[in-house]
Phi, psi and omega in degrees: 000133176258172180272006183289136173283121184253314177241133181229130173248119186242113178052043185276129176227150179212130172226156178248125184055230182259011183288164175299146183301135178270340171231129189236109175045054186275129175241123183210130173251124178252130184277156180292130174078011181263158174258103182251133181246132171266115188239139176170170179287170176304136179084008182276349177105004185291315180292322177298319177299317179295318181294330177288324175294322180288335182100004179279341173231147178251128180293150175287332177204162179097178185226150174238126182233144171236121185052038178084351179271128180286114181246013187312316186248016177280148177291158182307317184288350179267357180258148180272052178229155173227154185236135172250123186264165181299323183265012177069326176055038176287152177280114187294336184268002181249148174293170177299319178302312184287332173298311182292324184282349189306311182295325179293321179296321179297335178267008180057040175290139179303146186302319182294323179291324177297315180303314181294315184291318178297319179297322179294320179294316180300319179293319184295322181263014175058047177231033177296138181090358180259001189301334182263002178277161177262157180306327183292347182265003183252159174280171179300318181292324179291319178298321179297320179292323176297318179300319179292317178300316179297326181284325185266351182296334179274008180054055179291154175285330180226133174251123180257131184232115183260092180045053187289348182257357189300329186273359183271154175287166191301316182295315180293324180299316179295321179296316182289332176301313181291320179299316182293320177297314180296321178297317180297318180294321180294317184279329183073016180276145175289122178252132171242116191243132179252130174204161171251002183268110185299315182296320178299316180296317180294323181290321193258338197268147164281316173223155180235136173253111180271120181249149179203122178060035176085001178236165176271121177280317183194147175235134179180179174289162177307316181295317180299317183289325182283319185272332184225058178295144183257354177226158179298323181299312182296315179303318185278327185277323185267093183085185182260141179209166171251125178253125182235122183259136181204185185226141181290121180249341183202141175235122179213143183049240182255017185230153175247139176258120183256119184267123179275146183293164175077301180249183184266030176292135181235134173245128177271131177229156179302149185278121171241201181278066181255156174231161181301137179093347177297141179257138183222157168248133176256131177247129178228123179290138184302328182283351178272350186265138174242145178263129181223154174286323178224136179279156178263167188301322183266009179280144159272137188214155173224132176283132185220174168230156182288141175243304182198164177233143181228125178276123182248000180103298181268345180202172174252124178264119179250131179254125180245154176250125177284170180298331181271009176092347179286154181261151176226137186252138177235132174253119183242142176299148177300133178089349179243015184279148184296138181263107180283125177277321182215117186299337186265351180285142176296136173227178187237130167272117187234153173204165179275148184305328183296338181266007175274115177265120184254125181239123181291139181294000000 
């Protein structure tokens, strides 16, 4: 992946009829050869953004550029992009060969060249020998690969993927995530991928754009978004977390004391440019928390009592109740979970200061 801006959306907005804008003054630079994912809940504007890049929707304002060329008002077939849809959109009356060859035929490509290119695509998506089958004879994963082969056979500069794995079962979906990522690296084509699945986005992406209510909440690598979310929405949407809201009551040495409401719980956080009375949200991932009978000197800690335990297969999820009645969740590896001697005795949810994510209110 290079640092070159390949696709640019500048001040792009879109509304339908007189409704509120579904995409609001969106600015986004997409790098050449990267796998970029638009992630967010239903109705956040991610699919509308993808469709505007594809040319299926026209923005009310703003510009869309590919390699510096303004394509905002160009028809879909005039853009060097191809789209893979959730339902694959294969032609049911055509063989796999003719499905993949369709775009080449539209460009009046010579027959021998079509044969060679389709053969290369079938090999690339591991469907050699399937060229004479019909779509109805394929599995969901195979149809998805055909749709990708049909999209990339024309050498698009950008491949747009609108939740193409959503219809697959969980095991096949995970397999296809890795296959798609490997294929993207092999081709070096810029992929713009839409999903509402956080794990899918973390697994596949070079960068993730988290959208909410038509705006971009945060852009970054999977690690940046998970470890350093800048908003409560991103912290809560991307993975599981505990959100604790408080107010700065004291600043001393290199630490800030954050007072939680109702009870006298205090959280120590590293000292930044905070002042007394500032309100913050603290995010702590459940896997970063350890349950202890006694906290250590360098621990951040909260006194709690046990509520329940849930077996999830890969870990034990323990729910604790804080003094103010709020719940906090801890994820512990199987076999390393805390042994409660007495469910009613106070224990401590502890973590290291480096794992405290502080978000300004």
